[in-house]
Biopython code that builds the backbone (N, CA, C, O; Angstrom):
import numpy as np
from Bio.PDB.StructureBuilder import StructureBuilder

atoms = [
    (1, "MET", "N", (-1.267, -25.842, -44.637)),
    (1, "MET", "CA", (-0.302, -25.272, -43.686)),
    (1, "MET", "C", (-0.998, -24.095, -43.117)),
    (1, "MET", "O", (-1.077, -24.004, -41.892)),
    (2, "GLU", "N", (-1.583, -23.055, -43.990)),
    (2, "GLU", "CA", (-2.293, -22.055, -43.391)),
    (2, "GLU", "C", (-3.204, -22.021, -42.272)),
    (2, "GLU", "O", (-3.370, -21.122, -41.448)),
    (3, "GLY", "N", (-3.842, -23.297, -42.390)),
    (3, "GLY", "CA", (-4.918, -23.703, -41.662)),
    (3, "GLY", "C", (-4.302, -23.953, -40.221)),
    (3, "GLY", "O", (-4.849, -23.407, -39.263)),
    (4, "VAL", "N", (-3.191, -24.752, -40.028)),
    (4, "VAL", "CA", (-2.487, -24.975, -38.863)),
    (4, "VAL", "C", (-2.123, -23.699, -38.079)),
    (4, "VAL", "O", (-2.324, -23.581, -36.870)),
    (5, "PHE", "N", (-1.484, -22.601, -38.989)),
    (5, "PHE", "CA", (-1.347, -21.541, -38.389)),
    (5, "PHE", "C", (-2.194, -20.698, -37.808)),
    (5, "PHE", "O", (-1.948, -19.976, -36.841)),
    (6, "ILE", "N", (-3.196, -20.789, -38.400)),
    (6, "ILE", "CA", (-4.653, -19.937, -38.192)),
    (6, "ILE", "C", (-4.972, -20.409, -36.736)),
    (6, "ILE", "O", (-5.099, -19.658, -35.769)),
    (7, "VAL", "N", (-5.099, -21.988, -36.728)),
    (7, "VAL", "CA", (-5.757, -22.450, -35.286)),
    (7, "VAL", "C", (-4.596, -22.284, -34.296)),
    (7, "VAL", "O", (-4.927, -22.269, -33.110)),
    (8, "SER", "N", (-3.572, -22.186, -34.520)),
    (8, "SER", "CA", (-2.725, -22.226, -33.834)),
    (8, "SER", "C", (-2.572, -20.583, -32.944)),
    (8, "SER", "O", (-2.423, -20.438, -31.731)),
    (9, "VAL", "N", (-2.653, -19.648, -33.853)),
    (9, "VAL", "CA", (-3.038, -18.354, -33.587)),
    (9, "VAL", "C", (-4.256, -18.024, -32.741)),
    (9, "VAL", "O", (-4.200, -17.279, -31.763)),
    (10, "VAL", "N", (-5.382, -18.634, -33.182)),
    (10, "VAL", "CA", (-6.551, -18.667, -32.549)),
    (10, "VAL", "C", (-6.301, -19.362, -30.963)),
    (10, "VAL", "O", (-6.627, -18.766, -29.936)),
    (11, "PHE", "N", (-5.800, -20.435, -30.974)),
    (11, "PHE", "CA", (-5.886, -21.154, -29.664)),
    (11, "PHE", "C", (-4.813, -20.380, -28.728)),
    (11, "PHE", "O", (-5.094, -20.189, -27.545)),
    (12, "GLY", "N", (-3.547, -19.923, -29.284)),
    (12, "GLY", "CA", (-2.820, -19.281, -28.749)),
    (12, "GLY", "C", (-3.275, -17.864, -27.997)),
    (12, "GLY", "O", (-3.015, -17.468, -26.861)),
    (13, "SER", "N", (-3.943, -17.339, -28.916)),
    (13, "SER", "CA", (-4.823, -15.942, -28.417)),
    (13, "SER", "C", (-5.628, -15.979, -27.171)),
    (13, "SER", "O", (-5.629, -15.165, -26.247)),
    (14, "ALA", "N", (-6.412, -17.230, -27.333)),
    (14, "ALA", "CA", (-7.600, -17.846, -26.528)),
    (14, "ALA", "C", (-6.827, -18.228, -25.174)),
    (14, "ALA", "O", (-7.419, -18.035, -24.112)),
    (15, "ILE", "N", (-5.606, -18.730, -25.166)),
    (15, "ILE", "CA", (-5.063, -18.912, -23.863)),
    (15, "ILE", "C", (-4.223, -17.875, -23.266)),
    (15, "ILE", "O", (-3.789, -18.029, -22.125)),
    (16, "ILE", "N", (-3.919, -16.653, -24.070)),
    (16, "ILE", "CA", (-3.436, -15.382, -23.556)),
    (16, "ILE", "C", (-4.439, -14.782, -23.008)),
    (16, "ILE", "O", (-4.248, -14.258, -21.910)),
    (17, "ILE", "N", (-5.507, -14.719, -23.510)),
    (17, "ILE", "CA", (-6.469, -13.885, -22.805)),
    (17, "ILE", "C", (-7.039, -14.689, -21.328)),
    (17, "ILE", "O", (-7.295, -14.162, -20.246)),
    (18, "LEU", "N", (-7.120, -15.991, -21.682)),
    (18, "LEU", "CA", (-7.632, -16.690, -20.244)),
    (18, "LEU", "C", (-6.391, -16.247, -19.235)),
    (18, "LEU", "O", (-6.719, -15.755, -18.155)),
    (19, "ALA", "N", (-5.349, -16.361, -19.459)),
    (19, "ALA", "CA", (-4.083, -15.965, -18.531)),
    (19, "ALA", "C", (-4.297, -14.702, -18.012)),
    (19, "ALA", "O", (-4.256, -14.526, -16.795)),
    (20, "LEU", "N", (-4.550, -13.676, -18.895)),
    (20, "LEU", "CA", (-4.777, -12.315, -18.553)),
    (20, "LEU", "C", (-5.970, -12.183, -17.762)),
    (20, "LEU", "O", (-5.953, -11.307, -16.897)),
    (21, "ILE", "N", (-7.050, -12.919, -17.901)),
    (21, "ILE", "CA", (-8.240, -12.523, -17.152)),
    (21, "ILE", "C", (-7.971, -13.352, -15.636)),
    (21, "ILE", "O", (-8.429, -12.888, -14.592)),
    (22, "ALA", "N", (-7.267, -14.475, -15.664)),
    (22, "ALA", "CA", (-6.886, -15.173, -14.295)),
    (22, "ALA", "C", (-5.979, -14.183, -13.632)),
    (22, "ALA", "O", (-6.243, -13.799, -12.493)),
    (23, "GLY", "N", (-4.964, -13.762, -14.252)),
    (23, "GLY", "CA", (-4.350, -12.564, -13.432)),
    (23, "GLY", "C", (-4.520, -11.475, -12.966)),
    (23, "GLY", "O", (-3.853, -10.835, -12.153)),
    (24, "THR", "N", (-5.792, -11.168, -13.697)),
    (24, "THR", "CA", (-6.500, -9.777, -13.168)),
    (24, "THR", "C", (-7.201, -9.962, -12.028)),
    (24, "THR", "O", (-7.207, -9.210, -11.053)),
    (25, "ILE", "N", (-7.889, -11.143, -12.188)),
    (25, "ILE", "CA", (-8.847, -11.779, -10.848)),
    (25, "ILE", "C", (-8.068, -12.108, -9.996)),
    (25, "ILE", "O", (-8.624, -12.136, -8.898)),
    (26, "LEU", "N", (-6.631, -12.481, -9.952)),
    (26, "LEU", "CA", (-5.780, -12.886, -8.861)),
    (26, "LEU", "C", (-5.289, -11.669, -8.084)),
    (26, "LEU", "O", (-5.044, -11.678, -6.878)),
    (27, "LEU", "N", (-5.162, -10.563, -8.944)),
    (27, "LEU", "CA", (-4.513, -9.319, -8.452)),
    (27, "LEU", "C", (-5.671, -8.540, -7.807)),
    (27, "LEU", "O", (-5.479, -7.903, -6.771)),
    (28, "ALA", "N", (-6.713, -8.577, -8.330)),
    (28, "ALA", "CA", (-8.019, -7.986, -7.691)),
    (28, "ALA", "C", (-8.106, -8.675, -6.392)),
    (28, "ALA", "O", (-8.222, -7.846, -5.489)),
    (29, "ILE", "N", (-8.091, -9.927, -5.958)),
    (29, "ILE", "CA", (-8.228, -10.684, -4.818)),
    (29, "ILE", "C", (-7.412, -10.159, -3.848)),
    (29, "ILE", "O", (-7.822, -9.804, -2.742)),
    (30, "ARG", "N", (-5.928, -10.077, -4.331)),
    (30, "ARG", "CA", (-4.845, -9.954, -3.464)),
    (30, "ARG", "C", (-4.899, -8.279, -2.930)),
    (30, "ARG", "O", (-4.456, -7.898, -1.847)),
    (31, "MET", "N", (-5.524, -7.439, -3.923)),
    (31, "MET", "CA", (-6.025, -5.998, -3.503)),
    (31, "MET", "C", (-6.641, -6.147, -2.562)),
    (31, "MET", "O", (-6.083, -5.862, -1.502)),
    (32, "ILE", "N", (-7.999, -6.635, -2.525)),
    (32, "ILE", "CA", (-8.933, -6.835, -1.456)),
    (32, "ILE", "C", (-8.811, -7.358, -0.252)),
    (32, "ILE", "O", (-9.442, -7.115, 0.777)),
    (33, "LYS", "N", (-7.849, -8.182, -0.484)),
    (33, "LYS", "CA", (-7.287, -8.879, 1.069)),
    (33, "LYS", "C", (-6.167, -8.225, 1.605)),
    (33, "LYS", "O", (-5.574, -8.735, 2.555)),
    (34, "GLY", "N", (-5.816, -7.201, 1.135)),
    (34, "GLY", "CA", (-4.898, -6.091, 1.702)),
    (34, "GLY", "C", (-3.354, -6.403, 0.948)),
    (34, "GLY", "O", (-2.380, -5.826, 1.432)),
    (35, "GLY", "N", (-3.213, -7.049, 0.115)),
    (35, "GLY", "CA", (-1.776, -7.047, -0.623)),
    (35, "GLY", "C", (-0.804, -7.951, -0.147)),
    (35, "GLY", "O", (-0.164, -8.695, -0.889)),
    (36, "ARG", "N", (-0.704, -7.908, 0.853)),
    (36, "ARG", "CA", (0.420, -8.783, 1.399)),
    (36, "ARG", "C", (0.351, -9.496, 2.540)),
    (36, "ARG", "O", (-0.471, -9.029, 3.329)),
    (37, "SER", "N", (0.931, -10.483, 2.921)),
    (37, "SER", "CA", (0.930, -11.695, 4.057)),
    (37, "SER", "C", (1.218, -10.850, 5.087)),
    (37, "SER", "O", (1.550, -9.680, 4.895)),
    (38, "PRO", "N", (1.116, -11.357, 6.182)),
    (38, "PRO", "CA", (1.598, -10.668, 7.323)),
    (38, "PRO", "C", (2.962, -10.822, 7.525)),
    (38, "PRO", "O", (3.485, -9.858, 8.083)),
    (39, "LYS", "N", (3.739, -11.803, 7.221)),
    (39, "LYS", "CA", (4.986, -12.127, 7.263)),
    (39, "LYS", "C", (5.687, -10.877, 6.363)),
    (39, "LYS", "O", (6.658, -10.211, 6.723)),
    (40, "ASP", "N", (4.927, -10.734, 5.078)),
    (40, "ASP", "CA", (5.434, -9.545, 4.131)),
    (40, "ASP", "C", (5.390, -8.103, 4.970)),
    (40, "ASP", "O", (6.310, -7.286, 5.011)),
    (41, "ARG", "N", (4.312, -8.013, 5.516)),
    (41, "ARG", "CA", (4.227, -6.706, 6.322)),
    (41, "ARG", "C", (5.246, -6.653, 7.562)),
    (41, "ARG", "O", (5.703, -5.545, 7.839)),
    (42, "GLN", "N", (5.594, -7.633, 8.242)),
    (42, "GLN", "CA", (6.580, -7.493, 9.241)),
    (42, "GLN", "C", (7.792, -7.203, 8.645)),
    (42, "GLN", "O", (8.459, -6.249, 9.048)),
    (43, "HIS", "N", (8.224, -8.031, 7.576)),
    (43, "HIS", "CA", (9.351, -7.707, 7.105)),
    (43, "HIS", "C", (9.493, -6.124, 6.504)),
    (43, "HIS", "O", (10.517, -5.477, 6.722)),
    (44, "GLN", "N", (8.573, -5.675, 5.872)),
    (44, "GLN", "CA", (8.629, -4.452, 5.535)),
    (44, "GLN", "C", (8.545, -3.254, 6.507)),
    (44, "GLN", "O", (8.999, -2.131, 6.292)),
    (45, "ALA", "N", (7.825, -3.716, 7.721)),
    (45, "ALA", "CA", (7.926, -2.905, 9.101)),
    (45, "ALA", "C", (9.322, -2.717, 9.722)),
    (45, "ALA", "O", (9.677, -1.674, 10.271)),
    (46, "ASP", "N", (10.233, -4.041, 9.560)),
    (46, "ASP", "CA", (11.373, -4.121, 10.065)),
    (46, "ASP", "C", (12.294, -3.352, 9.226)),
    (46, "ASP", "O", (13.169, -2.680, 9.772)),
    (47, "GLU", "N", (12.174, -3.387, 7.838)),
    (47, "GLU", "CA", (13.035, -2.518, 7.007)),
    (47, "GLU", "C", (12.782, -1.051, 6.993)),
    (47, "GLU", "O", (13.653, -0.248, 6.660)),
    (48, "ALA", "N", (11.533, -0.694, 7.373)),
    (48, "ALA", "CA", (11.486, 0.569, 7.693)),
    (48, "ALA", "C", (12.035, 1.034, 8.729)),
    (48, "ALA", "O", (12.649, 2.096, 8.630)),
    (49, "GLN", "N", (11.954, 0.374, 9.951)),
    (49, "GLN", "CA", (12.458, 0.645, 11.296)),
    (49, "GLN", "C", (14.050, 0.926, 11.073)),
    (49, "GLN", "O", (14.631, 1.871, 11.606)),
    (50, "MET", "N", (14.750, -0.138, 10.110)),
    (50, "MET", "CA", (16.013, -0.104, 9.832)),
    (50, "MET", "C", (16.589, 1.342, 9.395)),
    (50, "MET", "O", (17.528, 2.019, 9.816)),
    (51, "ILE", "N", (15.597, 1.537, 8.336)),
    (51, "ILE", "CA", (16.035, 2.908, 7.515)),
    (51, "ILE", "C", (15.990, 4.223, 8.431)),
    (51, "ILE", "O", (16.706, 5.221, 8.340)),
    (52, "GLN", "N", (14.948, 3.955, 9.345)),
    (52, "GLN", "CA", (14.708, 5.195, 10.294)),
    (52, "GLN", "C", (15.859, 5.287, 11.137)),
    (52, "GLN", "O", (16.331, 6.389, 11.418)),
    (53, "GLU", "N", (16.531, 3.818, 11.723)),
    (53, "GLU", "CA", (17.692, 4.216, 12.824)),
    (53, "GLU", "C", (18.850, 4.742, 11.853)),
    (53, "GLU", "O", (19.594, 5.648, 12.228)),
    (54, "ILE", "N", (19.003, 4.037, 10.363)),
    (54, "ILE", "CA", (20.240, 4.704, 9.650)),
    (54, "ILE", "C", (20.204, 6.170, 9.698)),
    (54, "ILE", "O", (21.163, 6.875, 10.013)),
    (55, "TYR", "N", (18.896, 6.633, 9.324)),
    (55, "TYR", "CA", (18.774, 8.116, 9.084)),
    (55, "TYR", "C", (19.097, 8.989, 10.307)),
    (55, "TYR", "O", (19.602, 10.111, 10.267)),
    (56, "GLN", "N", (18.716, 8.282, 11.436)),
    (56, "GLN", "CA", (19.064, 9.021, 12.734)),
    (56, "GLN", "C", (20.411, 9.095, 12.897)),
    (56, "GLN", "O", (21.045, 10.139, 13.053)),
    (57, "GLY", "N", (20.879, 7.920, 12.859)),
    (57, "GLY", "CA", (22.384, 7.626, 13.066)),
    (57, "GLY", "C", (23.095, 8.813, 12.037)),
    (57, "GLY", "O", (24.028, 9.470, 12.499)),
    (58, "MET", "N", (22.678, 9.041, 10.779)),
    (58, "MET", "CA", (23.192, 9.922, 9.736)),
    (58, "MET", "C", (23.112, 11.236, 10.291)),
    (58, "MET", "O", (24.140, 11.913, 10.318)),
    (59, "SER", "N", (22.178, 11.636, 10.681)),
    (59, "SER", "CA", (21.956, 12.805, 11.559)),
    (59, "SER", "C", (22.843, 13.208, 12.537)),
    (59, "SER", "O", (23.333, 14.334, 12.627)),
    (60, "GLU", "N", (23.116, 11.916, 13.544)),
    (60, "GLU", "CA", (23.852, 12.192, 14.622)),
    (60, "GLU", "C", (25.398, 12.526, 14.120)),
    (60, "GLU", "O", (26.162, 13.321, 14.668)),
    (61, "LEU", "N", (25.636, 11.825, 13.091)),
    (61, "LEU", "CA", (27.029, 11.629, 12.421)),
    (61, "LEU", "C", (27.255, 13.313, 11.669)),
    (61, "LEU", "O", (28.318, 13.922, 11.796)),
    (62, "GLU", "N", (26.346, 13.741, 11.085)),
    (62, "GLU", "CA", (26.602, 14.997, 10.642)),
    (62, "GLU", "C", (26.638, 16.433, 11.683)),
    (62, "GLU", "O", (27.124, 17.544, 11.473)),
    (63, "LYS", "N", (26.024, 15.968, 12.680)),
    (63, "LYS", "CA", (26.213, 16.865, 13.953)),
    (63, "LYS", "C", (27.887, 17.013, 14.497)),
    (63, "LYS", "O", (28.508, 18.000, 14.892)),
    (64, "ARG", "N", (28.199, 15.910, 14.365)),
    (64, "ARG", "CA", (29.330, 15.419, 14.965)),
    (64, "ARG", "C", (30.459, 15.989, 13.863)),
    (64, "ARG", "O", (31.487, 16.582, 14.190)),
    (65, "LEU", "N", (30.154, 15.763, 12.835)),
    (65, "LEU", "CA", (31.312, 16.366, 11.570)),
    (65, "LEU", "C", (31.074, 17.658, 11.812)),
    (65, "LEU", "O", (32.153, 18.238, 11.931)),
    (66, "GLU", "N", (29.927, 18.568, 11.973)),
    (66, "GLU", "CA", (29.849, 19.958, 11.981)),
    (66, "GLU", "C", (30.541, 20.432, 13.166)),
    (66, "GLU", "O", (31.112, 21.521, 13.105)),
    (67, "SER", "N", (30.563, 19.707, 14.304)),
    (67, "SER", "CA", (31.147, 20.406, 15.848)),
    (67, "SER", "C", (32.769, 20.016, 15.434)),
    (67, "SER", "O", (33.533, 20.971, 15.574)),
    (68, "LEU", "N", (33.317, 18.909, 15.007)),
    (68, "LEU", "CA", (34.641, 18.405, 14.334)),
    (68, "LEU", "C", (35.053, 19.795, 13.399)),
    (68, "LEU", "O", (36.148, 20.282, 13.676)),
    (69, "GLU", "N", (34.310, 20.422, 12.385)),
    (69, "GLU", "CA", (34.569, 21.283, 11.516)),
    (69, "GLU", "C", (34.864, 22.784, 12.304)),
    (69, "GLU", "O", (35.769, 23.598, 12.122)),
    (70, "THR", "N", (34.013, 22.790, 13.005)),
    (70, "THR", "CA", (33.835, 24.004, 13.897)),
    (70, "THR", "C", (34.971, 24.175, 14.694)),
    (70, "THR", "O", (35.436, 25.308, 14.819)),
    (71, "ILE", "N", (35.507, 23.178, 15.274)),
    (71, "ILE", "CA", (36.695, 22.945, 16.378)),
    (71, "ILE", "C", (38.048, 23.155, 15.369)),
    (71, "ILE", "O", (38.945, 23.873, 15.811)),
    (72, "LEU", "N", (38.188, 22.642, 14.239)),
    (72, "LEU", "CA", (39.128, 22.828, 13.464)),
    (72, "LEU", "C", (39.402, 23.893, 12.862)),
    (72, "LEU", "O", (40.565, 24.218, 12.623)),
    (73, "LEU", "N", (38.226, 24.703, 12.475)),
    (73, "LEU", "CA", (38.555, 26.225, 11.962)),
    (73, "LEU", "C", (38.717, 27.092, 13.089)),
    (73, "LEU", "O", (39.206, 28.189, 12.817)),
    (74, "ASP", "N", (38.391, 26.845, 14.440)),
    (74, "ASP", "CA", (38.747, 27.723, 15.432)),
    (74, "ASP", "C", (39.998, 27.533, 15.694)),
    (74, "ASP", "O", (40.588, 28.584, 15.946)),
    (75, "SER", "N", (40.658, 26.556, 15.733)),
    (75, "SER", "CA", (42.131, 26.149, 15.965)),
    (75, "SER", "C", (42.870, 26.845, 14.915)),
    (75, "SER", "O", (43.843, 27.531, 15.230)),
    (76, "ASP", "N", (42.459, 26.722, 13.547)),
    (76, "ASP", "CA", (43.280, 27.316, 12.521)),
    (76, "ASP", "C", (43.170, 28.882, 12.790)),
    (76, "ASP", "O", (44.185, 29.563, 12.643)),
    (77, "LYS", "N", (41.953, 29.483, 13.188)),
    (77, "LYS", "CA", (41.990, 30.870, 13.544)),
    (77, "LYS", "C", (42.988, 31.350, 14.457)),
    (77, "LYS", "O", (43.705, 32.328, 14.245)),
    (78, "LYS", "N", (43.007, 30.558, 15.575)),
    (78, "LYS", "CA", (44.065, 30.612, 16.635)),
    (78, "LYS", "C", (45.463, 30.605, 16.146)),
    (78, "LYS", "O", (46.226, 31.494, 16.524)),
    (79, "ASP", "N", (45.849, 29.708, 15.365)),
    (79, "ASP", "CA", (46.913, 29.545, 14.788)),
    (79, "ASP", "C", (47.256, 30.677, 13.884)),
    (79, "ASP", "O", (48.325, 31.259, 14.068)),
    (80, "TYR", "N", (46.598, 30.982, 13.093)),
    (80, "TYR", "CA", (46.853, 32.311, 12.307)),
    (80, "TYR", "C", (47.154, 33.647, 13.150)),
    (80, "TYR", "O", (48.046, 34.445, 12.862)),
    (81, "LYS", "N", (46.276, 33.766, 14.228)),
    (81, "LYS", "CA", (46.405, 35.027, 15.005)),
    (81, "LYS", "C", (47.671, 34.990, 15.373)),
    (81, "LYS", "O", (48.274, 36.045, 15.177)),
    (82, "GLN", "N", (48.386, 33.964, 15.928)),
    (82, "GLN", "CA", (49.614, 33.987, 16.522)),
    (82, "GLN", "C", (50.558, 34.031, 15.714)),
    (82, "GLN", "O", (51.719, 34.056, 16.122)),
]
sb = StructureBuilder()
sb.init_structure("model")
sb.init_model(0)
sb.init_chain("A")
sb.init_seg("    ")
for serial, (resi, resn, name, xyz) in enumerate(atoms, 1):
    if name == "N":
        sb.init_residue(resn, " ", resi, " ")
    sb.init_atom(name, np.array(xyz, "f"), 0.0, 1.0, " ", f" {name:<3s}", serial, name[0])
structure = sb.get_structure()
């Protein structure tokens, strides 16, 4: 019974080591080729552009909000003085 256990551990270890070596080789090949496919790069570029547009929109919204706050504070000052 111990012999079967030892054989299974040895072969299991060999399979895991081979899988790690193959994974490392595949990862190295992907890194050398540039990492991502052209479709993935285009998708990433689209996402980056969308994030930039959202950021610009939020900046504009912040400016509008500051303007509204200024208008409200000015109207409150006028109401207070009267």
